[in-house]
C-alpha positions, 0 to 999 in steps of 0.5 A, a space after each residue: 561855191 555851193 554850201 555843204 553840210 559839215 560832218 563831225 570829222 570836218 567840224 573836229 578838224 576845223 575847230 582844232 585848226 582854228 584853236 591852233 591858230 590862236 594857241 599854237 602850242 595847243 596839243 590837239 591829241 591831249 585836248 579833252 573834248 568835254 572840258 572847256 578850252 579855258 580850263 585846259 589851255 592857257 587862253 583868256 577871253 581875247 584868245 577865245 574871241 579870236 578862236 570864234 572869229 577864226 572859225 567864222 572867217 574860215 567857214 563863212 558862218 556867223 556864231 551868234 554871241 549867245 551861242 559862244 558858251 556852246 563853243 567852249 569845248 571841243 564837243 560843244 563846238 563840234 555839235 554846234 558846227 556839225 550839220 550847219 551849212 558852211 562855205 567850202 
């Protein structure tokens, strides 16, 4: 399927869905978009890596390890994903 550019809304949904697959008890409505996930959810480094891998698998993108810190919050992950080509 052809690549498309991701909007902010699509990026938000993908990030939150991927996060919920790793942390099912996470309440998407209560997530502060600027606070790192690790500071507001009970996740460890393995959960965080699983979140990144879930996003990669869902979207057909590769997040370079040096970009992992940018993915630490909702706004950071949305900024990283928005405008990137992804597998629809």
